[in-house]
C-alpha positions in Angstrom: 109.4 130.8 94.2 112.6 131.5 96.0 115.5 134.6 95.3 118.1 136.3 96.5 117.2 138.9 99.0 119.8 141.5 97.3 118.3 140.8 94.0 114.7 141.3 95.7 115.3 144.7 97.5 118.6 146.2 95.9 121.9 146.3 97.3 125.1 145.8 95.3 126.7 143.0 98.0 123.1 141.4 99.0 124.4 137.9 97.4 126.5 137.3 100.6 123.8 136.2 102.3 123.6 132.4 102.2 120.0 132.0 102.2 117.2 131.5 100.0 114.2 133.3 101.0 110.5 133.1 99.3 109.5 136.2 97.7 105.9 135.7 99.3 105.8 137.0 102.8 103.7 135.1 105.6 103.2 138.3 107.7 102.6 141.7 106.0 104.7 144.7 107.2 101.5 146.6 107.5 99.9 144.0 109.9 99.3 145.4 113.3 101.9 144.7 115.6 104.6 144.1 112.6 106.1 147.8 113.2 107.0 147.7 109.9 108.5 144.3 109.3 107.7 141.8 106.7 108.0 138.0 107.7 109.3 135.6 104.9 110.0 132.0 105.2 113.8 131.0 104.1 116.3 128.4 104.0 119.8 128.0 104.6 121.7 127.4 101.6 125.2 126.0 103.2 124.1 123.4 105.3 121.2 121.0 104.8 118.6 123.1 104.0 117.4 124.2 107.4 114.4 126.5 107.6 115.1 129.7 108.9 112.8 133.1 109.1 113.7 136.3 107.4 112.6 139.7 108.7 112.8 142.4 105.9 111.6 146.2 105.9 112.3 149.0 103.3 113.5 151.9 104.8 112.0 154.2 102.1 108.3 152.7 103.4 109.3 152.9 107.1 110.2 156.5 106.5 106.7 157.3 105.3 105.0 155.4 107.7 104.0 157.3 110.8 104.0 155.4 114.3 100.9 154.5 115.6 99.6 156.8 118.3 97.8 156.0 121.4 94.2 157.1 122.1 94.8 158.3 125.3 94.1 162.3 125.5 96.5 162.2 128.3 99.4 161.2 125.8 98.2 162.9 122.9 100.3 166.2 123.6 103.1 163.9 123.7 102.9 163.0 120.3 104.9 164.1 117.8 103.7 164.1 113.9 107.1 163.4 112.7 107.9 160.4 114.2 108.1 157.5 111.9 108.7 153.5 112.1 112.2 154.1 110.6 114.5 154.9 113.7 113.0 152.5 115.9 113.4 149.6 113.2 117.2 150.6 112.9 117.3 150.6 116.7 115.8 147.1 116.7 118.3 146.5 114.1 121.3 147.4 115.7 120.5 145.7 118.9 119.6 142.1 117.7 122.6 141.3 116.1 124.4 142.2 119.5 122.2 140.4 121.9 123.1 136.7 122.1 121.5 134.2 124.5 119.2 131.1 124.2 116.2 133.0 125.2 116.7 136.0 122.8 115.7 135.3 119.3 119.0 134.6 117.5 120.0 136.7 114.6 121.9 134.5 111.9 122.7 137.2 109.7 121.9 141.1 109.2 122.0 143.2 106.0 121.6 146.7 105.3 121.9 147.2 101.6 122.8 150.7 101.9 126.0 149.6 103.7 126.7 146.1 102.5 130.4 146.0 103.7 133.1 147.6 105.6 134.2 150.3 103.3 131.0 152.4 104.1 130.4 152.0 107.8 127.0 152.5 109.1 125.8 155.2 111.5 125.5 153.6 115.2 123.0 153.8 117.7 123.7 157.4 118.5 123.5 158.7 114.8 120.5 156.6 113.8 119.0 160.1 111.7 122.0 159.8 109.5 121.2 156.7 108.1 120.3 156.2 104.5 117.0 155.7 103.8 117.3 154.1 100.3 117.9 150.3 101.1 116.5 147.4 102.6 117.2 146.0 106.2 117.4 142.2 106.2 117.5 140.4 109.4 117.9 136.4 108.8 116.9 134.6 112.7 116.0 131.1 113.5 112.7 129.8 112.7 110.0 131.8 114.6 106.4 132.4 114.6 104.9 135.9 116.4 103.3 134.8 119.9 99.7 135.6 118.7 99.5 133.4 115.8 101.4 130.7 117.7 98.2 130.8 120.1 95.7 130.9 117.8 96.9 127.4 116.4 97.2 125.7 119.7 94.8 122.8 119.9 91.8 123.5 122.2 91.2 120.1 122.6 94.7 119.4 124.6 94.2 122.0 127.3 96.6 120.3 129.7 99.4 120.2 127.2 98.6 123.6 126.1 99.0 125.0 129.6 102.4 122.9 130.2 103.6 124.8 127.2 102.7 128.1 127.8 104.5 127.8 131.7 107.5 126.7 129.8 107.2 129.7 127.7 106.7 132.1 130.5 109.5 130.3 131.9 111.7 131.3 129.0 110.8 135.0 129.0 111.9 135.4 132.6 115.5 133.7 132.0 115.6 136.4 128.9 114.7 139.3 130.9 116.8 138.0 133.9 119.9 138.1 131.4 119.1 141.4 130.1 119.0 143.0 133.5 121.4 141.3 135.2 124.2 140.6 132.6 123.5 143.4 129.8 122.1 146.0 132.4 119.5 146.8 129.8 115.7 147.2 130.2 113.5 145.8 127.2 111.2 148.3 127.5 108.9 146.9 125.1 107.5 143.7 126.7 104.2 142.9 124.9 102.6 140.3 122.4 104.4 141.8 119.5 107.8 141.1 120.9 107.7 137.5 121.8 108.4 134.7 119.2 108.0 131.0 119.4 109.9 128.3 117.6 108.7 125.2 116.4 110.1 123.5 119.1 107.8 125.6 121.5 110.3 127.9 122.9 109.6 131.5 123.7 112.1 133.7 122.2 112.4 137.5 123.1 112.5 140.0 120.4 111.3 143.8 119.7 114.4 145.4 120.6 113.1 149.0 119.4 113.3 150.6 122.8 116.1 149.0 124.8 117.7 151.2 127.4 119.7 151.5 130.5 118.0 152.5 133.9 119.0 154.2 136.8 122.1 155.9 137.8 123.0 153.1 140.5 123.3 150.7 137.6 125.6 153.1 135.6 123.4 153.6 132.9 122.1 157.0 133.4 119.3 156.1 131.5 116.5 156.2 129.9 117.9 157.2 126.8 116.5 160.2 124.8 115.7 157.5 121.9 113.3 155.5 124.7 112.0 159.0 126.1 111.0 160.1 122.5 109.5 157.0 121.0 108.3 154.7 124.1 105.0 156.4 124.1 103.9 155.8 120.3 106.2 152.3 119.9 104.8 150.3 123.2 101.2 149.5 123.2 99.4 151.5 126.6 98.3 148.6 128.5 101.8 147.4 128.8 103.2 150.6 130.1 103.5 151.2 133.9 102.3 154.6 135.8 105.5 156.3 135.4 105.8 155.8 132.1 102.5 157.0 131.1 103.1 160.2 133.3 106.4 160.5 131.5 108.3 160.7 135.0 111.3 159.3 133.7 113.7 161.3 136.5 111.9 158.5 138.9 113.0 155.6 136.9 116.9 157.1 136.5 117.0 158.2 139.9 115.6 155.1 142.2 114.1 152.6 140.1 115.8 149.4 139.3 116.7 148.2 135.9 114.2 145.7 136.3 111.2 147.9 137.2 109.4 148.9 133.9 109.7 145.3 132.4 108.5 143.5 135.7 105.0 145.4 135.4 104.8 144.8 131.4 105.7 141.1 132.0 102.6 141.0 134.6 100.3 142.2 132.0 101.7 139.9 129.5 101.1 136.9 131.6 97.4 137.9 132.0 97.1 138.4 128.1 98.5 134.7 127.7 96.6 132.7 130.1 93.3 134.7 129.2 93.4 133.5 125.5 90.6 130.6 124.8 93.4 128.3 124.0 95.4 128.5 127.0 94.3 125.5 128.6 93.3 127.3 132.1 89.8 128.3 131.0 90.8 131.8 130.6 91.9 132.4 134.1 95.5 133.1 135.4 96.6 129.7 137.6 96.0 130.8 141.2 99.5 130.5 142.6 100.5 133.0 139.9 97.9 135.9 141.0 99.4 137.3 143.8 103.0 137.4 142.0 101.2 139.3 139.3 99.9 141.7 142.0 103.2 142.7 143.2 104.8 142.8 139.8 102.1 145.9 138.9 102.8 147.5 142.0 102.5 151.3 141.3 105.9 152.1 143.1 108.9 151.0 140.9 111.1 150.4 143.9 108.6 147.6 145.2 108.1 145.6 142.2 110.3 142.4 142.9 113.2 141.0 140.9 112.2 138.1 138.1 114.6 135.2 138.9 112.4 134.2 142.0 109.5 134.0 140.1 110.4 131.0 138.6 110.0 129.0 142.2 106.2 129.4 141.4 104.6 126.1 141.7 103.2 126.8 137.8 106.7 126.4 136.7 107.1 122.7 138.4 105.9 120.3 136.1 107.2 117.4 134.3 107.3 119.4 131.3 109.2 122.3 132.3 111.7 120.0 134.0 112.1 117.8 130.7 112.5 120.8 128.7 115.2 122.1 131.2 117.3 119.3 130.8 117.1 119.0 127.2 118.6 122.6 127.2 121.7 121.6 129.6 121.9 118.0 128.4 125.0 118.7 126.6 126.7 120.1 129.7 125.4 117.3 131.9 127.9 114.2 132.7 127.7 111.5 130.7 125.9 109.1 133.1 122.8 111.7 133.8 122.6 112.2 130.0 122.7 108.5 129.4 120.1 107.5 132.0 117.8 110.6 130.5 118.0 109.5 126.9 116.8 106.3 128.2 114.0 107.4 130.2 112.5 109.7 127.3 110.9 107.0 125.3 108.3 106.2 128.4 108.4 110.8 128.6 106.9 110.7 124.9 105.0 107.6 125.3 103.3 109.4 128.1 102.6 112.5 126.1 104.6 114.5 128.7 106.4 116.5 125.8 104.5 116.8 122.8 105.9 116.1 118.9 107.1 119.5 118.5 109.3 119.0 121.1 110.3 115.4 119.7 110.9 116.7 116.1 112.5 120.0 116.7 114.3 119.8 120.0 115.0 116.0 120.7 115.8 114.9 117.1 118.9 117.6 116.6 120.4 116.7 120.1 120.2 112.7 118.9 121.4 113.5 115.7 124.2 115.7 117.0 125.4 113.0 119.5 125.5 110.4 116.7 127.7 112.5 114.5 129.9 113.3 117.3 130.5 109.5 118.2 129.6 107.3 115.3 132.2 108.5 113.1 134.9 107.8 115.8 136.0 104.3 116.1 138.3 105.0 119.0 135.5 106.5 120.9 133.3 103.6 120.2 135.9 101.3 122.0 135.0 103.3 125.2 131.8 101.4 127.2 130.4 105.0 128.0 130.1 106.2 124.3 128.7 102.5 123.5 125.9 102.5 125.8 125.3 106.4 124.8 125.1 105.2 121.3 122.7 102.2 122.5 120.4 104.9 124.4 120.3 107.0 120.9 119.4 104.7 118.4 116.4 103.4 119.9 114.9 106.5 120.8 115.9 108.1 117.3 114.1 105.3 115.4 111.0 105.9 117.8 110.8 109.8 116.9 111.3 108.8 113.2 108.5 106.5 113.3 106.1 107.9 115.4 106.2 111.5 114.1 108.6 111.4 110.9 106.9 108.6 108.7 104.0 111.2 107.9 106.1 113.5 106.9 108.6 112.1 104.3 110.2 115.5 104.1 111.4 116.0 107.7 112.4 111.8 107.4 114.6 112.7 104.6 115.8 115.7 106.2 117.0 114.1 109.8 117.0 110.2 109.2 118.2 109.4 105.8 121.5 111.4 106.2 122.5 109.4 109.5 121.6 106.0 107.8 125.5 105.3 106.6 126.7 106.4 109.9 124.5 104.1 111.6 125.6 101.2 109.7 129.3 102.4 110.3 129.4 101.8 113.9 130.9 98.6 114.5 128.7 97.3 117.2 126.6 94.4 117.6 124.0 95.8 119.7 123.7 99.1 117.6 123.3 97.0 114.3 120.9 95.2 116.1 118.7 98.1 116.9 119.2 99.3 113.7 118.2 96.0 112.0 115.1 95.8 114.0 113.5 99.3 112.2 114.9 98.2 108.8 111.4 98.2 107.8 110.8 101.6 108.5 113.8 102.7 106.3 112.4 100.4 103.4 109.3 102.3 103.4 110.7 105.7 103.3 114.0 105.6 101.5 114.5 105.1 97.7 115.5 102.1 95.7 118.9 103.7 95.3 119.3 104.5 98.8 118.7 101.3 100.0 120.9 99.1 97.5 123.7 101.3 98.2 123.5 102.6 102.2 121.5 99.8 103.4 122.0 96.4 101.8 125.6 97.0 101.1 126.6 97.5 104.8 123.9 95.0 106.1 125.9 92.0 104.2 128.7 92.1 106.5 125.9 90.8 109.0 125.6 87.5 106.9 129.2 86.3 108.0 129.4 88.1 111.5 130.7 85.4 114.1 127.7 85.9 116.1 124.9 83.7 115.2 121.9 85.9 116.6 123.2 88.7 114.4 123.4 86.6 111.5 119.9 85.1 112.0 118.7 88.7 112.7 120.3 90.0 109.5 118.5 87.4 107.3 115.1 87.8 108.9 115.7 91.9 108.3 116.7 91.3 104.5 113.2 89.8 103.4 111.7 93.4 103.6 114.4 94.9 101.4 114.2 92.0 98.4 111.4 93.7 96.2 113.6 96.9 96.1 116.9 95.1 95.4 118.9 95.6 92.0 119.9 92.5 89.8 123.3 92.5 91.2 122.6 92.7 94.7 120.1 90.0 94.3 123.0 87.5 93.1 124.9 88.6 95.9 122.3 87.8 98.1 121.4 84.2 96.7 125.2 83.4 97.2 124.9 84.4 100.9 121.8 82.2 101.3 123.6 79.1 99.8 126.2 79.8 102.3 123.8 80.0 105.2 122.6 76.7 104.6 125.8 74.8 105.9 125.5 77.4 108.8 126.0 75.5 112.5 122.9 77.2 113.7 119.9 75.0 112.8 117.6 77.7 113.2 119.5 80.0 110.8 119.3 76.9 108.6 115.7 76.6 109.1 114.9 80.4 108.4 117.3 80.2 105.4 114.7 77.4 103.5 111.8 79.6 104.6 113.7 83.0 103.5 114.0 81.0 99.8 110.5 80.2 99.7 109.4 83.8 100.2 111.9 85.5 97.9 111.2 83.0 95.1 109.0 85.5 93.1 111.3 87.9 93.2 114.1 86.2 91.8 114.8 85.5 88.0 114.1 82.5 86.2 118.2 81.4 86.2 118.4 82.3 89.7 115.3 80.2 90.6 116.5 77.3 88.5 120.1 77.7 90.6 118.5 77.8 93.8 115.2 76.8 95.4 115.1 73.2 94.0 118.8 72.4 95.1 118.0 74.3 98.4 114.8 72.5 99.1 116.5 68.9 98.1 119.5 69.9 100.6 117.0 71.1 103.6 115.1 68.0 103.3 118.1 66.0 104.4 118.8 68.4 107.3 118.7 66.5 110.4 116.9 69.2 112.2 112.9 68.4 112.0 111.7 71.9 111.8 114.1 72.5 108.9 112.8 69.6 106.9 109.2 70.6 107.8 110.0 73.9 106.1 111.7 72.6 103.3 108.5 70.4 102.7 106.0 73.4 102.9 108.3 75.6 100.8 108.0 72.8 98.3 104.1 73.4 97.8 104.6 77.0 97.9 106.9 77.0 94.8 105.4 74.3 93.2 104.6 76.5 90.1 108.1 77.2 89.5 109.1 73.5 89.1 108.3 71.6 85.7 106.3 68.4 85.7 109.3 66.5 84.6 111.6 67.9 87.7 108.5 67.0 89.9 108.6 63.4 88.6 112.4 63.1 88.4 113.7 65.0 91.2 111.2 66.4 93.6 108.8 63.5 94.4 112.0 61.0 94.8 113.1 63.6 97.5 110.0 63.6 98.9 108.7 60.4 99.2 111.3 58.8 101.4 109.9 61.5 104.3 106.4 59.9 103.7 108.4 57.4 106.4 110.0 60.0 108.4 110.5 59.7 112.0 108.8 62.8 112.7 105.2 62.9 112.6 104.6 66.4 111.4 107.3 65.6 108.5 105.3 62.4 107.5 102.1 64.1 107.3 103.6 67.0 105.4 105.2 64.9 103.0 101.7 63.2 102.1 100.2 66.3 101.4 103.4 67.5 99.3 103.0 64.2 97.4 99.3 64.5 97.3 99.1 68.0 95.7 102.1 67.1 93.4 100.3 64.1 91.9 97.3 66.3 91.0 99.7 68.1 88.6 101.4 65.0 87.3 98.0 63.4 86.4 96.6 66.6 84.8 100.3 66.4 82.7 99.5 63.1 81.9 96.2 63.6 80.4 97.3 66.5 78.9 100.0 64.1 76.8 97.5 61.5 76.0 95.2 64.4 74.5 98.3 65.7 72.4 99.6 62.2 71.0 95.7 61.6 69.9 95.7 64.8 68.3 99.2 64.3 66.7 97.7 61.4 65.3 94.5 62.1 64.1 96.7 65.3 62.3 98.7 62.7 60.6 95.7 60.7 59.5 93.5 63.7 58.6 90.7 62.6 60.9 90.3 59.1 59.3 89.6 57.1 62.3 87.2 54.8 60.8 86.5 53.5 57.1 83.0 53.7 55.7 81.9 51.2 53.3 79.4 52.4 50.8 78.7 48.6 49.9 77.9 47.8 53.1 75.4 50.5 53.9 77.8 52.2 55.9 78.4 49.9 58.6 81.3 50.6 60.8 84.5 48.5 60.6 86.5 47.6 63.9 89.1 50.1 64.3 92.7 48.9 63.9 94.9 49.2 66.8 97.4 52.2 66.9 100.2 50.2 67.9 101.3 46.6 68.8 102.6 43.1 67.6 100.5 40.8 65.9 99.8 38.8 68.5 98.5 42.2 70.6 96.2 43.1 67.6 94.9 39.4 67.5 93.7 39.7 71.2 92.2 43.1 70.7 90.3 41.7 67.4 89.2 38.3 69.0 87.6 39.7 71.8 85.4 42.4 69.6 82.0 40.8 68.9 79.1 42.5 67.5 75.2 41.5 67.2 73.8 40.6 63.6 72.5 43.5 62.4 68.5 44.2 61.8 69.1 43.6 58.1 70.9 40.6 58.4 68.3 39.1 60.9 65.5 39.9 58.2 67.7 37.9 55.6 68.2 34.9 57.7 64.7 35.1 58.6 63.5 35.3 55.1 65.7 32.1 54.5 68.0 33.8 51.8 70.9 31.9 53.2 72.7 32.1 50.0 72.0 35.8 49.4 74.8 38.0 50.5 74.2 39.7 53.9 75.3 43.0 55.4 78.1 43.0 57.6 77.5 43.5 61.1 78.6 46.6 63.0 81.3 46.1 65.2 81.6 48.1 68.6 84.9 49.7 69.5 87.2 46.8 71.6 87.4 49.1 74.7 86.1 46.5 77.2 83.0 49.0 78.1 80.5 47.3 77.2 80.2 43.2 77.4 78.8 41.2 74.4 75.4 40.5 74.7 75.1 36.3 74.6 72.4 35.4 71.6 71.3 32.1 70.5 73.6 31.5 68.1 77.5 32.2 68.4 79.4 35.8 67.4 80.0 36.1 64.5 83.7 37.8 63.6 84.0 40.1 60.5 87.7 40.8 59.3 89.5 42.4 56.3 92.6 41.1 55.2 95.7 42.2 53.7 94.4 41.7 50.5 91.6 43.4 50.6 93.3 46.7 51.3 95.7 45.7 48.5 98.5 45.9 50.6 101.6 43.8 49.8 102.6 42.1 46.4 101.3 39.2 44.6 102.8 35.9 45.4 102.3 32.2 45.0 100.2 32.6 48.2 98.4 35.6 47.3 98.0 35.9 43.3 94.5 35.8 42.9 93.1 37.0 45.6 90.9 34.6 46.0 92.7 32.1 48.3 94.2 32.6 52.0 97.4 34.9 52.6 99.9 34.1 55.3 98.1 36.6 57.2 94.6 35.4 57.2 92.4 32.9 59.0 89.0 33.9 58.0 85.7 32.0 59.3 82.4 32.7 59.4 79.5 31.8 61.7 77.2 28.6 59.9 73.5 29.4 59.0 74.3 33.0 59.0 74.1 33.7 55.5 77.8 35.3 55.7 79.9 37.5 53.3 81.5 35.5 50.8 85.1 36.3 52.4 84.6 33.3 54.8 84.9 29.4 55.1 81.8 27.4 56.0 82.0 24.1 57.7 80.8 22.5 54.7 83.7 24.0 52.3 86.0 21.3 53.9 85.6 17.8 53.0 86.8 15.0 54.9 90.1 13.7 53.6 91.0 9.8 53.6 92.2 8.6 56.7 95.5 7.1 55.4 96.2 9.8 52.7 99.9 10.3 53.5 99.8 13.4 51.3 98.1 15.3 54.3 100.4 14.4 57.1 102.5 17.7 56.9 99.1 19.7 56.7 98.1 17.9 59.8 101.1 18.7 61.6 100.6 22.3 60.6 97.2 22.4 62.2 98.4 20.3 65.3 100.0 23.7 66.3 96.4 25.2 67.7 94.6 24.5 70.6 91.3 22.5 70.1 89.9 23.4 73.1 86.5 24.7 73.2 85.5 28.0 74.8 82.3 30.0 75.6 81.6 32.6 73.5 82.5 36.3 74.7 85.3 34.6 77.0 89.0 35.3 77.1 91.1 36.7 74.1 91.5 34.5 71.4 88.8 32.4 72.2 86.0 30.8 69.9 82.6 29.2 70.6 82.1 25.4 69.7 79.8 26.8 66.9 82.7 28.1 64.9 85.1 25.5 64.8 86.9 24.6 61.8 87.2 20.9 61.4 90.2 19.6 59.5 91.8 16.2 59.0 93.5 15.0 61.9 95.1 12.0 62.9 94.4 11.5 66.8 92.5 14.3 68.2 90.4 17.2 66.5 92.2 20.4 66.4 90.3 23.9 66.1 91.7 26.7 64.3 91.1 30.2 65.6 91.0 33.2 62.9 91.9 36.9 63.6 90.3 40.0 62.2 92.4 41.6 59.5 93.7 45.3 60.6 92.1 48.0 59.0 94.3 50.0 56.9 94.6 53.4 56.9 96.2 55.9 54.0 99.0 57.8 55.0 98.3 60.1 52.2 96.3 63.1 53.4 92.8 63.5 52.0 92.9 59.9 50.2 90.6 57.2 51.2 91.5 53.3 50.1 88.9 52.1 48.0 87.9 48.7 48.9 88.0 46.0 46.2 84.9 43.8 46.2 86.1 40.2 47.0 85.9 38.0 44.1 83.2 35.0 44.7 84.3 31.9 46.6 83.7 28.8 44.2 82.6 26.0 46.7 84.1 22.9 45.5 83.0 19.6 46.3 84.4 17.5 48.8 86.4 15.1 46.2 88.0 18.4 44.3 89.1 19.2 47.7 90.7 16.0 48.5 92.4 15.8 45.1 94.0 19.5 45.1 95.3 19.1 48.7 96.2 22.3 50.5 98.6 23.5 48.3 97.5 27.4 49.3 99.4 26.7 52.6 
């Protein structure tokens, strides 16, 4: 929960602070060492939401809180029960906003709600007692953490890194005190853990200016000040007070002590405190090179205490971590060539772990962003080679930090990297564009769909038409990861670029394009697939570049589910089959694989079509595949062919044979040649079973059109007892056949010289009289089934075919078979006298 500080703590003009501050404090004002200040997390409202720290203290509470007294009996007599936290807090409030240095905690804004503007000026340092105590003191600083909290959060398993970070922190404190002593001519007066804060980048910052004072006549200060003399005994911890301060010998400090004397003693004690912490990485021991220096710094004589600046020559501070940190602090003022060389060396420094994650995120990354913004938007600057080389050093390092440290923290990625994406694509340089495209997968994983479509894909498209072949190819390869997040319009735009790239002069680009099309096919719409993939594959299969043809054939297999079987048969296979004789062996082998794979689908489709056809016929005939005869005891009749001409039906029926049924055999065995025998069962004429030869010729059963009562009455089919134009019925002799056939005995021999029958003889001359074995070719008859007729010179045999089985087209109706009238056998003389009028 956030709110404006003014609304929380009063003051008519508190809303002038452009910061959102959380109401819950991370460190209470009553905590030991807080000196009455509560610490809150806050964000900058004007900028990109950068994090800051807010210190706030209620003056009413400060005025009620007595200062913590020292337990020493020697100092108890100097204690004043009227001393509270208010005056030291006001002293710090006025000092921190005036002291500006990289090693001093930077105050972004301060506010005393009792004095919100210049209309009512606040009392100065010499009149702090006159300050109103109704409002609240607010100090907004850079983000920082108290030293004790930072030490507790160190990783105990990274001892070497911790020791390096601590050496850099002490280096910062020495520089801050050097500024106070040499430039500001002030002594801090309260060097202790309570006055040190650590930024997220690991920099130590000096704060806690409750007792800051000038020291000595020689420095022109005339100090210590009365404020220092009054409050230093109860504000500064006893362990950090020098002997002269403990003995209240302020005249020594005023007359002959240098300004750094009291802080030099306190810093030595603080260094010992830091290194003895369990997480310091030095096993609780002060490094040996520092021990002698610390002894000099704690000399009882203030005049003999050394200045602090030479302390930085100690070998403890001569390590890669400190050197890298120092260059980072000065990089903006370094020559461009040195800056470029340092940036080029940083990736290796980070990989070796010389600089830790906090430094990379909070110190290096802001510097890179600053340099990018200063150069990327200036086209004139990019024309200079030195700026171009600087960008080429910044971009890879930027993505290395983002990939190594920010990918696991989306909030930081959105804060530092996302705003820079449009700038990166706006740089008109192929080297920079290539470096960005190589990390496109990182952007895809961290950016949302809207940002990818607007800020990434749109500027990327310029690479498809770039004059540089390698850049076109890199753009194509990089786009593959963005396809799942592209919207419909951008997908259509991409399809147009792919069609253009298939005609690219670079063979590798044409090959990668067909591979690209095969991979993105699942993401395309049906219409886009129809327009793109099949024409693209057909075009690539004609490419003279062998890998391109090979890739096209492999893409056909990967996308086969998007082709209809009709397209496979009519379009795909005609393009693939010629490659079975391709000049390249790999292409031939792949072509055969494609053909084999596609034929499987075609066979399945053909079988499905056959099944569908059978189902349609069955549905149209209501399932009437056979017609049963109750009169013949349910014996099956040979099924009629589904389609075909008279001759095709003749062939299928004449090859259909059957064995006499058991009842027929009994009838013939009983000698009932004149009794009507049951019709034999005719097996399906599918060629699966060869007819079993018997001692007698096979018997053919047939149905005529007249049996099914189809066709009108005529002079050839008027009474149903003669032959129709479509009937040639015959029965095997001696088998007791049914009354619908003609035995050889039914025909008598006509006189040889009867001219009346010459025309009839000519009719039968058209039939082949050649004898064949039973069960032979289609249309063959055995010698026992010949029909003898009058002949002129040679004997002719008349073959007969079975009448087709008729099915009713009316749903649910069967055609009742009409019994044939009994055939009246005529004597030979009657047959000769009547002639062949039926024909």
